[in-house]
NUGU-709824 format. One record per atom (N, C-alpha, C): x, y, z. Coordinates in steps of 0.001 Angstrom, whole numbers, plus 500000, padded with zeros to 6 digits. Each point is the difference from the previous one (the first is absolute). Layout:
N
XYZ
...
% end
This chain:
625
349392741927765469
500808500069501215
500547498625500301
501244499946500400
500644498713500220
499569499429501348
499554498733499980
499538499316501224
501178499594500861
499894500259501335
501081499671500919
499958498527500336
501162499356499955
500075498562500266
500496499739501419
499507498855500600
500444499582501320
501322499247499869
500991500407500846
501265499270500005
500018499016501160
501071499280500150
500126498968501028
499977500600501394
500653501140500175
500044500633501328
498594500416500473
499177500498499055
498633500406500358
499168498796500460
500145498900499297
499241498803500366
500390499523501383
501322500007500298
500479499564501318
499456500931501089
499956501305499716
499516500990500978
498527499790500332
499179499810498980
498558499770500233
499757498718500792
500823498988499725
499843498725500707
500310500168501473
501071500742500324
500365500238501389
498919500798500733
499470501022499339
498950500820500618
498756499148500298
499584499156499048
498824499128500186
500206499047501162
501236499438500091
500293499075501082
499941500673501355
500533501230500091
499985500736501261
498559500287500429
499129500405499061
498597500283500304
499265498755500497
500258498876499366
499354498758500434
500430499615501401
501302500223500339
500502499676501328
499328500871501056
499870501319499663
499368500928500949
498540499610500229
499234499642498950
498594499598500129
499864498725500821
500915499053499807
499923498734500724
500254500192501496
501016500804500297
500349500205501404
498982500843500732
499211500815499300
499004500874500634
498550499510499825
499818498729499595
498650499480499815
499264499909501348
498606500231500064
499247499952501263
499888498569500511
499922499888501345
499804498677500603
498534499567499814
499720498721500338
498618499477499877
499032500736500926
500465500332501205
499161500749500944
499680501387499467
501023500646499371
499789501334499437
499015499960498841
500026498915499223
499062499855498870
498569499887500515
499777499179501068
498654499848500572
499491501310500584
500870500742500679
499594501277500597
499594500999498919
500748500026498925
499701500930498918
498680499629499316
499740498683499870
498761499534499389
498795500406500840
500121499819501353
498905500379500905
499749501497499948
501088500773499900
499883501461499928
499271500410498729
500295499312498914
499352500305498720
498512499678500036
499638498816500605
498596499611500097
499222500970500891
500617500436501105
499351500947500900
499732501322499306
500944500418499216
499835501256499258
498879499873498980
499898498816499368
498950499779498997
498611500037500643
499869499361501198
498718500013500712
499613501404500424
500982500737500507
499726501381500419
499533500836498819
500596499747498847
499611500732498804
498577499645499587
499642498682500129
498659499544499643
498943500617500915
500294500020501320
499066500614500955
499843501483499754
501099500618499658
499951501437499707
499135500273498781
500117499096498999
499174500159498798
498519499806500318
499675498980500874
498600499778500390
499453501188500758
500801500547500937
499562501165500761
499762501185499084
500868500120499004
499846501110499055
498707499855499211
499691498745499612
498751499751499269
498799500331500878
500047499550501304
498883500252500916
499825501482500253
501131500713500146
499922501441500236
499453500709498773
500444499519498835
499490500583498760
498503499777499878
499531498831500539
498575499683499934
499150501011500737
500573500644501011
499244500972500777
499891501330499253
501032500316499277
500062501351499419
499639500057498527
500095498858499313
499792500021498541
498693499304499668
498922500753499827
498683499419499750
499871499440498607
500967500255499132
499926499473498640
500493498567499921
500653499525501061
500591498664499973
499247498973500847
499294500460501068
499264499064500843
498590500501500206
499131499111500588
498603500351500200
499835500999501136
498892500719499952
499688500964501050
499750499294501326
499477498758499937
499727499248501228
501279499729500772
501084499633499281
501261499730500671
500566501288500587
499895501089499272
500453501280500534
499266500347501290
498669499810499990
499193500330501172
500367499116501178
500331498739499726
500342499091501081
501316500393500668
500970500385499203
501300500349500562
499994501405500596
499491500946499261
499910501367500498
501318500489500560
499964500554501202
501195500554500636
500917498922500562
499584498729499895
500787498934500582
500882499315498949
500409500753499005
500901499448498987
501318499566500616
500331500587501133
501229499629500701
500033498511500300
498836499441500379
499931498575500331
500287499128498797
499648500498498799
500227499200498799
501470499844499677
500840500884500570
501436499926499728
500729499111501001
499277499470501011
500641499184501022
500160498557499538
500969499279500546
500187498582499635
498783499135500291
499135500414500948
498824499205500359
498870500115498993
500177500835498970
498931500205499015
499921498816499051
499672498853500537
499850498778499214
499000499094500709
499450499053499271
498958499120500551
500615498896500856
500417500384501195
500539499049500959
499143500011501265
500255499032500880
499148499819501176
500856499773501243
499421500341501148
500632499740501295
499040499145500823
500517498939500586
499163499074500775
500288500128501494
498917500116500768
500111499927501461
499072498873500464
500440499254500996
499188498867500450
500316499642501444
499033499320500622
500212499433501331
499450498583500007
499659499480501160
499525498616500093
498600499810499427
499261501100499770
498590499897499612
499706500473498590
500728500984499510
499632500642498748
501232500392499201
499856499969498680
501039500463499077
499415501147499190
500688501144500009
499533501182499287
501073500448499016
499581500240498765
500918500456498965
499573501393499549
500921500961500086
499697501397499683
500772500400498748
499314500624499055
500600500374498722
500630501383500073
501109500181499267
500582501336499871
499023500941499308
499357499506498957
499034500821499281
498697500065500797
499682501166500486
498793500196500794
500224499871501489
501038499256500411
500336499874501411
499000499222500836
499095499234499372
498956499313500762
500163498483499946
499212499320500830
500072498543500118
499358499349498772
500762499177499322
499500499331498797
499831498494500218
500409499515501171
499826498586500307
499908499847501513
498903499382500466
499818499724501427
499619498537500148
500891499203500559
499814498557500131
499947499615501474
499002499185500365
499846499535501377
500624498604500123
500956499864500903
500784498780500082
499259498821500628
498987500271500827
499351498934500765
498664499547499415
499634500497498826
498702499653499418
500182499608498535
499336498923499632
500063499516498624
498701500314499271
500112500227498706
498824500275499190
499269498702499696
498835500136499332
499203498819499670
500448499345498692
501079500518499389
500502499413498769
500485498576500239
499982499211498946
500473498625500104
501478499954500356
500747501033499572
501431500043500282
500277500321501462
499000500525500697
500183500326501406
500962501143500240
499980500997499124
500888501151500157
499560500849501185
500925500815500492
499679500894501099
499025501078499549
499175500464500921
499031501047499700
500743501299499691
499674500601498866
500561501294499611
498857501006499908
499993500969500891
498971501036499960
500288501007498901
501277500184499695
500392500911498917
500959499274499070
499708500042498726
500875499449498969
499443500410498645
500833499936498988
499582500220498603
499209501301499830
500467501056500653
499420501343499830
498518500086500383
499579499233500994
498598500105500441
499799501128501011
501098500646500427
499906501080500983
500857501175499561
499644501177500487
500767501188499661
499875501066501067
501070500790500137
500010501143500914
500543501194499239
499295501099500072
500425501208499290
499653501226500828
500920500971500012
499695501306500583
500050501021498879
498863500606499752
499898501003498939
500377501367500568
501038500603499424
500500501295500442
499871501015498872
500153501273500339
499946501063499003
501118501003500292
500757500337498958
501087500957500164
499448501423499945
500872500935500366
499566501404499991
499712500509498596
500641499362499006
499751500421498616
498848499224499363
499229499244500840
498784499353499509
500167498602499468
501215499443500021
500195498642499516
499536498982501033
499463498897499515
499544498927500872
501066498917500086
500200499498501202
500992498951500244
499288498804500626
500144498853499397
499469498749500535
501175499141500441
500086499739501284
501161499289500530
500129498578499451
498896499430499543
500055498627499475
500811499897498720
500253501156499342
500698499991498718
501470500368500108
500470500364501191
501381500455500139
500765499088500948
501330500160499984
500867499074500722
500430500552501355
499987499089500987
500446500310501353
501383499383500219
500749500589500893
501324499479500343
499902499209501306
500286498688499967
499857499170501209
501251499997500871
499784499988501321
501088499822500961
499499499085501097
500592498815500094
499560498997500974
500982499945501159
499473500154501224
500823499935501205
499307499121501038
500703499744501091
499434499241501097
500134500820501274
498872500285500655
499979500825501199
499296499233501118
500732499701501060
499444499284501158
499298498701499600
500577499292499064
499435498729499548
498909500133498959
499592501241499676
498960500238498996
500635500320498659
499387499506498937
500454500349498655
499334501314499584
500823500980499675
499509501329499647
500409500308498565
498997500218499156
500250500315498596
499537501427499716
500935500851499599
499682501375499620
499958500088498483
498862500462499472
499837500204498549
499826501506499769
500978500621499321
499970501440499810
499829500377498529
499008500823499764
499795500606498692
500603501397500077
501123500206499285
500783501210500197
499740501050498913
499867501247500475
499955501145499092
501328500734500034
500840499628500934
501328500572500169
500709499231501084
501240500367500288
500767499260500986
499313499981501361
499399501115500408
499318500103501291
498510500294499844
499443499674498856
498569500176499731
499429498652499580
499066499501500784
499498498655499677
498650499744500654
499306499002499435
498823499389500613
500428498601500419
499737499626501258
500495498734500519
498861499097500461
500083498712499597
499212498931500599
500967499215500886
499661499849501264
500861499213500883
499224498807500541
500502498798499674
499393498756500458
500862499426501130
499364499563501088
500722499358501103
499267498721500388
500663498872499802
499397498689500275
500658499390501227
499183499688501007
500496499396501231
500027498482499853
500770499314500833
499999498529499957
498642499442500427
499598498924499361
498806499236500383
498754500887500128
499771500856499001
498879500937500042
499459500206498582
498667500040499901
499370500284498709
499885501510499745
500125500774501042
499844501454499890
501367500649499778
500073500942499050
501222500744499813
499705501497500022
500955500777500488
499869501451499999
500168500516498584
499248501053499687
500088500608498676
499866501518500182
501121500707499874
500007501454500157
500080500658498625
499207501037499829
500049500814498778
500404501410500419
501144500470499521
500440501344500352
500759500639498840
500060501294500021
500737500737498974
500991500937500667
501010500397499226
500993500949500507
500426500930498878
499919501307500298
500476501003499052
499176500136498743
498746499571500013
499184500048498789
499030501176499976
500032500816501058
499071501136500041
500236500961498847
501263500085499534
500315500899498884
499690499383498649
499715498703500009
499765499276498745
498521499714499765
499304499586501090
498622499554499860
499002501085500356
498809499838499466
498866500844500387
499388499382501253
500382500521501151
499569499423501275
498668500563500475
499404500847499205
498680500516500368
498919498953499854
500223499041499108
499070498888499810
500597498732500600
499182499139500600
500537498765500589
500495499039498933
500984499199500381
500423498893499139
498949498908500088
499785499297498912
498941498989499950
500615498603499966
499924499301501155
500505498622500059
498930499071499455
500362499237498990
499068499074499348
500500498571500197
499142499169500608
500352498601500252
498923499110499404
500399499088499131
499036499093499376
500485498562500104
499047499087500020
500306498584500106
498887499184499370
500376499079499132
499069499002499481
500278498701500762
498993499536500741
500215498864500890
499968498680499235
501042499219500199
500076498686499375
499041499016500660
499505499095499213
499224498886500546
500971499043500691
499714499692501280
500863499109500768
499307498750500508
498652499952499886
499254498887500584
499259499210498926
499451498847500390
499343499103499048
498650500528499547
499191500482500929
498674500519499666
500098501483499678
499832500345498733
500171501396499568
498901500875500573
498746499536499885
498869500801500476
500099500224501504
500378498964500729
500147500075501454
501092501002500372
501145499907499297
501119500913500265
499630501434499640
499323500170498874
499663501354499549
499021500678500946
499086499226500591
499048500563500962
500718500581501208
501111499369500395
500737500424501178
501182500908499654
500069500455498753
501042500935499571
499402501396499928
500550500938500770
499409501331500107
501040501011500469
499704501268499763
500840501090500508
499443500455501343
500840499954501026
499602500412501347
500877501181500399
499394501006500631
500782501176500390
499539500506501358
500939500684500674
499716500602501299
500072501518499865
499146500688500745
499968501456499943
499456500544501317
500259501257500257
499439500716501148
500112499222501303
501232499788500439
500265499435501323
499349498635500232
500355499056499188
499605498623500261
498762499500499302
499268500856499269
498837499515499260
500480499299498738
499298498950499619
500394499274498799
498789499736499118
500279499805498726
498958499731499020
500634499226498852
499187499623499024
500520499228498877
499176500282498756
500577499663498854
499277500069498736
499431498626499720
498675499893499935
499382498703499762
499922499705498512
499278498946499654
499944499549498607
499389501048499076
499053500787500510
499293500952499140
500610501389500018
500816500321501000
500569501338500123
501414499996499451
500280500856499029
501290499936499336
500907501194500283
499521501049500657
500859501148500285
499460500798501179
500928500553500794
499591500806501137
501115500972500362
499617501213500440
500943500993500499
499996499940501525
501191499905500582
500142499773501439
500727501183500639
499481500480501117
500643501061500772
500751499396501185
501229500442500195
500780499537501150
500436498556499913
500339499537498814
500391498600499806
501321499706500714
500051498885500743
501220499587500691
500576498689499461
499180499179499380
500547498864499260
499000499552498947
500544499385498950
499186499399498952
500544498589499768
499108499009500056
500382498597499855
499315499415498777
500787499393499131
499461499223498882
499973498545500462
498854499637500597
499896498678500621
499514498958499007
500744498910499915
499560498840499244
499384499015500983
499742498788499566
499353499046500894
500850499774501255
501231499543499813
500855499678501141
501255500854500088
500161500967499089
501198500824500003
499606501462499806
500907500893500365
499657501405499883
501242500853499774
499820501093499283
501034501012499788
499470501293500603
500765500612500888
499516501155500755
501008501132499932
499502501204499767
500805501219500097
499467500809501175
500875500271500973
499609500744501201
500750501323500047
499377501006500564
500649501293500165
499721500547501389
501041500564500630
499833500601501324
499376501386499906
500083500624498832
499355501292499767
498717499760499215
498821500224500578
498738499751499283
499944500769498676
499420499348499000
499903500571498653
498568500456499745
499836501244499609
498673500529499679
499710499868498511
498738499768499695
499518499901498624
500710498904499209
500256498874500674
500563498847499306
498903499301499208
500349499501498838
499037499292499159
500368498524499923
499006499152500221
500196498548499957
499002499415499015
500469499137499109
499087499405499019
500270498510499859
498960499286499586
500077498550499824
499244499603498742
500581499081499247
499357499494498774
500045498482499989
498852499397499785
499920498543499929
500487499545498626
501011499147499966
500583499543498739
499436498669499537
499174499349500838
499366498747499601
498652500335499377
499891499791498719
498780500386499281
499116498794499709
500111499475498796
499086498939499574
500492498603500365
501260499762499839
500507498643500211
501051499990501094
500015498931500776
500987499849501065
501199499182499544
499925499419498840
501068499128499545
501245500806499648
501151499450500376
501294500608499702
500100501430500517
499317500289501100
500067501326500589
501348500189500689
500643501135499724
501284500332500618
499798501005501125
499196501031499726
499776501060500974
498544499988500476
499797500453501248
498643500079500542
499476501435500014
500792500929500555
499564501397500066
501174500934499702
499641501213499601
500993501047499777
499721501135500980
501000500318500830
499860501063500996
500892501180499635
499482501201500249
500788501212499773
499729500998501122
501057500688500409
499864501031501023
500817501225499611
499472501164500358
500719501262499805
500049500731501333
501225500263500470
500196500636501304
500739501321499801
499338501145500156
500679501298499871
500967500213501165
501288500213499692
501021500232501017
500325501486500038
499663500642501100
500193501445500121
501459500322500312
500502501102499431
501345500479500292
499990500790501304
501055499836500780
500171500762501234
501318500760499903
499900501337499960
501176500854499789
500739499636498713
499216499680498987
500577499719498693
500547498604499820
499837499112501007
500543498654499888
498954498960500391
500214498772499534
499171498857500399
500688499254501132
499228499559500972
500547499214501098
498872499148500600
499869498755499505
498936499102500438
500604498697500511
499576499619501208
500394498722500581
498893498985499697
500325499008499200
499014499014499579
500495498589500299
499151499038499703
500353498586500127
499350499215498871
500663498922499625
499410499017499096
499822498703500776
498935499286499689
499809498647500520
499666499089498833
500803498966499819
499714498959499020
500045498670500736
498820499402500220
499989498767500765
498627499389500108
499840499052500924
498720499294500148
498944500879500660
498741499795499629
498874500666500666
499625499147501205
500906499974500959
499866499167501199
499690500903501181
498941499686500739
499546500862501094
501094500222501043
500641498936500439
500997500134501053
501186500846499536
500446499787498773
501138500757499467
499670501479499878
498840500306499440
499618501398499791
499688500693501320
499376499290500921
499629500594501283
501231500363500823
501112499288499792
501221500243500772
500622501360499696
499669500600498853
500592501296499637
499336501174500717
498869499778500625
499296501048500741
499751501236499128
499583499745498757
499677501090499070
498567499857499475
499190499226500702
498614499758499602
499901499184498712
501066499283499666
500019499227498760
499139498749500072
499644499560501219
499156498807500115
498613500236499406
499618501287499823
498699500296499398
499949499590498527
501157499712499426
500041499533498609
499345498626499879
500094499188501055
499409498662499983
498486500139500119
499229499460499065
498531500180500007
499296499087500987
500207500267501302
499375499196501037
498549500402500257
499541501085499393
498632500438500216
499954501143500999
498880500716499999
499853501152500866
499344499599501321
500151500888500983
499310499826501282
500330498706500710
498957499325500455
500170498802500812
500649498856499221
499806499968498669
500607498928499200
501530500113500042
500506501220499816
501435500208500079
500537499721501387
499228500367501026
500422499764501382
500130498503500264
499023499218499566
500046498539500199
501213499404499292
500252500446498773
501128499466499249
501337500337500647
500169501265500404
501291500441500531
500306499433501376
498987499921500854
500258499679501396
499577498584500410
499333499272499103
499613498616500311
500558499045498954
499633500209498738
500395499059498956
501509499991499756
500612501176499860
501440500064499700
500842499339501089
499836500376501291
500838499342501017
499687498522500185
498711499614499932
499642498599500206
500533499118498882
499756500391498756
500471499177498882
501528500035499916
500600501153500318
501459500077500002
500606499046501015
499376499883501166
500486499079501035
499879498552499533
498850499634499445
499779498614499578
500920499600498849
500202500915499064
500815499676498816
501482499934500318
500407500399501212
501412499905500385
500446498552500173
499071499120500381
500391498612500258
499114498988499273
499073500454499169
499139499089499247
500069500314498514
499756498984499180
499851500246498565
498804500920499791
500043500818498958
498996501055499836
498588499449499844
499838498897499310
498670499413499869
499455499535501342
500846499327500794
499599499559501344
499734501204500890
500811501055499834
499809501219500806
498640500631499712
499564499985498728
498685500551499647
498892499202500684
500130498664499986
498974499148500615
499931500245501506
501156500016500675
500009500227501453
499525501420500322
500376500954499171
499545501382500152
498464500053499952
499408499274499056
498540499953499858
499353499360501226
500593498931500483
499458499307501173
499994500936501212
501095500733500205
500097500907501157
498956501109499906
499861500598498802
499024501085499814
498590499491500254
499677498832499481
498642499468500148
499703499570501436
500978499465500687
499795499652501404
499801501255500844
500716501066499649
499817501265500713
498604500568499754
499429499705498826
498664500478499659
498896499061500484
500378498839500566
499013498988500399
498956500533500985
500370500779501044
498960500532500897
498983500878499281
500476500763499023
499086500853499238
499082499132499131
500585498952499409
499192499071499202
498941499332500871
500369499667501228
499058499372500933
498821500934500293
500283501271500282
498933500960500296
499074500184498801
500574500010498819
499191500148498797
499071498800499825
500551498795500196
499193498801499839
498942499903501099
500345500420501228
499059499972501108
498804500911499726
500284501166499419
498928500924499646
499079499385498950
500597499317499008
499190499339498976
499135498897500620
500571499278500971
499244498921500658
498810500564500772
500176501125500655
498903500634500736
498899500450499032
500413500583498887
499019500441499012
499260498803499411
500698498881499865
499370498785499482
498920499501500959
500267500061501321
499019499568501007
498778500903499981
500208501287499753
498887500970499985
499241500010498679
500472499263499034
499399500071498661
498494499704500010
499499498984500700
498537499751499991
499204501193500529
500478500626501079
499290501146500554
500073501212499069
501109500136499315
500140501110499038
499042499797498822
499858498758499554
499059499710498909
498562500278500438
499733499698501256
498654500253500536
499697501493500003
500954500814500381
499837501459499975
499779500491498578
500738499455499061
499858500403498599
498599499704499474
499461498847500411
498664499616499540
498908500818500689
500236500370501252
498969500674500791
499879501483499664
501142500664499793
499982501449499759
500385500301498551
499042500579499276
500245500335498604
500651501380499842
499764500880501001
500593501317499943
501511499895500289
500864500474499094
501450499856500182
500513500646501278
499474501182500341
500481500698501197
499636499217501259
498751499545500061
499548499230501144
500762498677500111
500232499383498851
500722498732499980
501426500195500552
500620501079499583
501360500269500455
500037500291501492
498977500699500505
499930500288501435
499885498716500813
499152499098499567
499803498743500719
501253499127499930
500681500063498852
501241499231499843
501061500500500982
500112501327500115
500980500574500924
499645499650501451
498704499979500331
499580499629501347
500399498560500313
499833499107498999
500368498603500196
501508499863500237
500780500699499201
501453499969500173
500395500467501399
499387501095500434
500335500579501303
499590499061501141
498810499397499870
499493499102501030
500824498720500092
500426499498498835
500770498751499964
501482500234500291
500415501265500063
501406500301500260
500883499691498807
499483500240498791
500736499712498767
500269501306499273
501239500183499578
500382501178499219
500151499581498539
499106500452499120
500090499572498595
501284500449499315
500659501043500566
501244500487499398
501217499226500488
499821499129500996
501139499291500581
500702499102498995
499268499499499019
500620499147498984
500768500785498960
499636501280499817
500669500831498996
501315500563500502
500039500391501288
501190500644500550
501236499104499922
499936498712500406
501180499143499857
500456499874498546
499022499925499095
500364499912498581
500721501261499548
499547501160500476
500643501267499650
501417500071500548
500220499410501171
501339499986500586
500956499162499155
499498498894499446
500849499122499194
500279500547498606
499119500845499488
500148500523498638
501334500719499769
500456500901500918
501282500674499764
501170499039499839
499982498883500733
501080499022499882
499976499332498628
498809499756499488
499884499390498680
500527500953498923
499564501268500050
500450500973499008
501497500287500147
500498499990501246
501425500225500220
500834498910499334
499506498759500028
500736498904499357
500080500186498494
498947500594499392
500020500260498562
501067501024499626
500404500835500966
501047500983499763
501378499464500383
500036499171501038
501295499563500529
500720499030499062
499339498911499627
500688498954499248
500492500456498620
499254500820499255
500558500479498729
501236500870500168
500202500578501194
501142500894500228
501154499327500728
499851498743500366
501031499294500775
501110499516499071
501084500760499932
501114499649499108
500704498718500456
499810499635501291
500611498770500497
499522498774499225
498784500073499436
499429498857499289
500529499876498577
500687501040499534
500464500004498601
500987498862499761
499664499168498993
500814498863499566
500195498952501096
499029499943500927
499993498953501031
498912498989499655
500369498747499872
499063498976499567
499340499267501156
498855499367499683
499296499147500964
499116499037499216
500205498704500236
499288498951499260
500182500233498500
498933500141499229
500115500180498556
500239501460499611
499816500913500927
500190501419499705
501499500325500020
500532500462498884
501417500325499917
500315501368500614
498983500855500054
500206501358500509
498730500438500724
500070500138501319
498817500361500783
499554501442499774
500839500805499363
499607501379499706
499286500124498658
499936498884499254
499331500003498702
499037498824499924
499260499907498903
498992498944499877
500639498625499838
499278498965500435
500506498631499982
499379499236498836
500416500309498807
499418499399498805
500318498502499928
498953499204499762
500185498559499810
499655499584498581
499377500925499248
499602499677498632
499928501286499183
500623499976498824
500007501147499099
498886499848498975
499094500985499951
498895499956499049
500457500455498620
499440499438498942
500376500420498640
499322501296499579
499246500616500887
499279501241499695
499928500843501258
499569501246499845
499921500930501130
498535500268500335
499645499821501284
498642500264500476
500003501357500704
499138500918499581
499954501312500654
499808499872501511
500757500790500755
500014500034501468
500678498777500620
499924498853499343
500561498772500567
501458499798499601
500317500148498732
501369499822499539
500165498828499076
501253499604499771
500312498913499065
500616498795500706
499709499859501286
500536498888500768
499009499616501095
500264498871500629
499154499527501104
500874499895501250
499628500741501044
500714499944501278
499241499080500952
500745499186500750
499359498980500834
499561500525501369
500815500820500649
499634500480501331
498671500768500008
499710500849499016
498685500656499969
498848499004499864
500218498901499275
498950498982499866
499717499359501358
501063499656500718
499829499392501323
499361500992500971
500407501267499925
499412501021500872
498519500202499679
499637499930498719
498597500146499590
499161498840500537
500556498793499965
499288498831500553
499790500167501498
501029500480500698
499888500204501451
498944501054500322
499943501078499210
498987501045500211
498597499434499786
499863499166498977
498689499416499695
499480499175501184
500843499120500524
499555499147501116
499777500812501271
500829501017500224
499816500844501178
498656500720499933
499694500596498844
498744500741499865
498806499056499990
500173498824499424
498922499008499997
499677499562501422
501034499886500815
499831499525501375
499346501061500885
500351501267499777
499535501063500898
498771500738499502
499738499975498708
498904500797499456
498640499505500459
499849498682500199
498715499461500445
499571500604501323
500920500082500963
499676500584501297
499703501494499877
500738500682499124
499779501427499823
498620500273499393
499610499142499061
498677500160499385
498896499820501041
500152499002500861
498992499746501034
499983501112501038
501172500627500234
500083501038501023
499503501334499509
499925500194498692
499652501318499465
498594499949499417
498975500468500725
498629499990499488
499820501026498899
499202499631499039
499716500917498896
498774500828500325
500116501328499862
498901500901500285
499520500646498715
498762500424500041
499397500614498824
500748501287499650
500291500151498741
500710501187499541
501508499875500091
500494498918500604
501441499779500147
500427498914499021
501262500050499520
500466498964499083
500066498641500683
499788498974499233
500043498632500522
501469499607500195
500465500071501269
501396499702500305
500334498546499733
498989499125500131
500238498589499729
500447499770498576
499301500663499058
500366499847498583
501376500599499712
500265501152500638
501299500654499791
501131499104500496
499831499428501196
501029499126500550
500181498747499156
498904499493499482
500079498806499157
500759500291498715
499785501194499448
500748500405498803
501482500155500299
500327500551501195
501400500232500365
500771498688500143
499297498904500301
500663498702500099
500717499669498691
499410500392498885
500555499685498683
500799501169499410
499621501222500343
500704501165499439
501398500136500584
500150499821501310
501300500189500662
501083499075499451
499756498693499834
501038499143499426
500387500395498569
499006500414499211
500288500412498622
500889501247499995
499713500943500887
500825501209500099
501415499634500418
500138499060500918
501316499544500417
500779499415498818
499329499169499206
500651499379498844
500486501034498990
499154500996499724
500305500981498952
501084500972500438
499783500652501136
500885501101500381
501306499538500632
500038498802500582
501223499549500644
500857499141499085
499545499744498796
500776499160499090
501333500635499644
500054501338499943
501232500706499655
500696500602501222
499413499816501197
500600500526501211
501101499065500500
500778500503500946
501051499187500577
499445498790500719
500664498865499854
499510498762500595
500070500044501525
500841500873500567
500060500136501451
498687500492500571
499354500951499320
498706500505500440
498924498931499866
500029499233498914
499022498910499818
500193498912501053
501262499725500336
500286499006501045
499450500473501347
500159501284500292
499456500567501241
498482499869500019
499330500346498902
498540499909499942
499512498566500100
500739499072499405
499636498586500080
499968499541501456
501083500214500729
500060499525501388
499176500873500930
499751501243499625
499125500863500793
498584499441500012
499510499591498844
498647499435499921
499926498610500624
501068499220499858
500016498678500639
499976500149501525
500795500948500512
500031500232501449
498653500504500508
499413500964499279
498710500549500419
498925498924499988
500018499153498976
499043498901499914
500171499043501180
501249499687500335
500259499103501123
499561500603501331
500263501309500194
499595500667501246
498482500037500122
499318500315498901
498537500041500011
499413498622500290
500607498964499416
499520498629500244
500149499642501478
501120500362500587
500242499687501410
499034500772500892
499812501295499728
499089500812500825
498571499468499901
499580499662498791
498627499563499792
499718498669500665
500955499098499972
499752498654500490
500460499755501430
500907500818500497
500549499709501323
499928501171500979
499618501183499532
499967501160500893
498584500539500153
499367500338498893
498664500603500029
498944498899500050
499054500126500969
498912499036500164
498672500739499812
499257499645498953
498744500691499687
499002499913501154
499955498847500682
499045499843501105
500345500931501162
501286500116500299
500419500904501066
499712501456499634
500211500333498742
499729501368499537
498508500304500131
499161499014499613
498555500185500082
499556500176501453
500578499194500882
499654500102501415
500434501351500565
501162500470499585
500498501280500473
499107501150499528
499515499909498760
499121501044499461
498668500024500757
499473498812500281
498737499939500747
500172500556501413
501148499739500591
500293500534501323
500122501523499953
500595500490498945
500148501453499836
498643500685499873
499047499306499389
498675500582499809
499281500236501332
500331499137500974
499347500114501303
500578501149500833
501204500416499645
500637501086500714
499485501339499498
500299501017500772
499634501352499576
500855500373498796
499383500481498935
500775500331498794
501117500993500293
501135499769499340
501126500909500166
499702501349499350
500619501012500564
499860501320499417
500626499995498611
499240500436498973
500556499971498643
501215500920499865
500866499639499062
501170500838499743
499562501312499363
500924500955499934
499684501305499407
499538499850498558
500685499099499277
499623499790498601
498599499401499911
499732498983500829
498685499371499981
498914500991500421
500306500843501000
499030500983500468
499680501025498913
501034500465499306
499780500957498911
499176499366498885
500319498735499685
499252499305498953
498537499840500408
499777499629501272
498634499814500492
499235501322500011
500651501078500420
499371501332500006
499628500427498587
500885499707499043
499733500382498616
498792499239499455
499890498720500345
498864499207499531
498692500464500637
500073500322501282
498790500496500673
499549501337499420
500971500843499668
499671501291499396
499377499813498624
500536499062499247
499455499724498669
498577499462500089
499759499127500999
498666499450500176
499007501085500422
500448500925500873
499134501098500439
499613500897498837
500976500304499144
499729500830498821
499027499305499061
500143498687499890
499111499232499117
498572500001500536
499870499842501335
498667500013500615
499346501372499878
500818501047500129
499474501368499883
499469500249498597
500723499531499014
499532500154498621
498720499207499756
499905498786500640
498821499167499822
498749500662500571
500130500739501140
498857500683500601
499525501155499130
500933500648499332
499612501097499106
499213499475498805
% end
């Protein structure tokens, strides 16, 4: 076949056509703005396609058991809808005020970081205290669908919506099963407050979930070490809970689990900080457990205890609706007491009269003094005021000892004269009554002072005001004042030497040395009774040793209080003995009392005397037989 050749006219025609096309393309080219708009449109379409592919994969994960694990299927269950939402990614929403920063994760919808702005940790870097970080805490609600699948909210994604209502930050986290079917966590944080509202509610899930069984809210927390003394901090770290209209209890070191009826709050209390979950609807059959994480060695300890709670949430008309609260903040009496939710019971001030003394005497008095004085000076002045208030009681106690000392020769004479214990006791009581001396008068003042002493052992370890406050060589009055690091560890004592306990032990030694001599002379030894003189002499040496051992790891604020408490008591006793009480006047008064008609014995003395007379009568009756 003959090939067709191009002639000149054809070449000219093609050239003209090409030129016309180039002119049309040039005149219709897009502007720079149009190019940018088209590029953005293309990128948006690509992202939408990527999200659609991820949602398709997540949805496939629910229905295709050959491609994903059964655990993931069980976690998503009927809530596959949430996996298709843009929020189905590991992102976080932060809410904060002047006191606390809280970070809530899309996955699980719970708080994964809780930072306190006004408190620093004991780290050398001085970072802020974080009660929650690095997955040490978790919140999960275990649900069950009508087809028997289990859903764990910690494994699925919530959709966050952050708004501001009346100055409060409100974060809604919704786990969706459909457009109008969801489980919601609602957090509301007020300005300048450690407490935030936490509502748990559901909508439209009655057709999806098995509401015949309660949902199981599971809250766990491993408490970080925040203080210098691990053993000291761990002793004061415990789970405290309230139940049955204001009653409270706690899990101690030996008790690791308990079932609680009518629970209204559960607090994971550390030494100076606490995490609390409160509910306005009491929870029945709640389980609380505690595990000590400090085993053999204290070195490089990160966590002190592991707490876990299970709270069954009952459905009402097929839905959940619980008004709750979270508290992440200091274990401070004044702060907790202001909420009027009985949260002050979290502070271990002691039961009965010890707690009363701490709440109504120690807290307001020390709070007043520390407003205008350095904390170390405030402790000293606080001690002086308490001891001066106790001075009249100390005087009565010493006066009783002085009277017993004057009667000692006559008491010894009775002991030598009467060998029969019953008869000896009768004659001794007659002498006391005739001389106008009450042998119990010296014990009663001491008993009155004892609650104040025990209350101080509870107050100072719980006083968060002392945390990281220095005095003299002590860098932190809430912890031990180490002056020397030992190259080894001594059981019960530790691996360091604290100075304030040494000074307090010396003060106790001199105080007991000064007062024990008079007590020995005042307390006659009777046949069949322990030798009180020997016991008191032993206590002169035992008490300082106990102070050295047990207070070496305690807060230096408590040791400082004990140091000046013993110095003050020693000074008051010295003044009373040398300038107030006169042995000659006491002796003259006793002799004068003997000349008077004996006072009618008290009910206790009369009962004791009747009992001795009855015993003697029975003994004589047996002797005649």
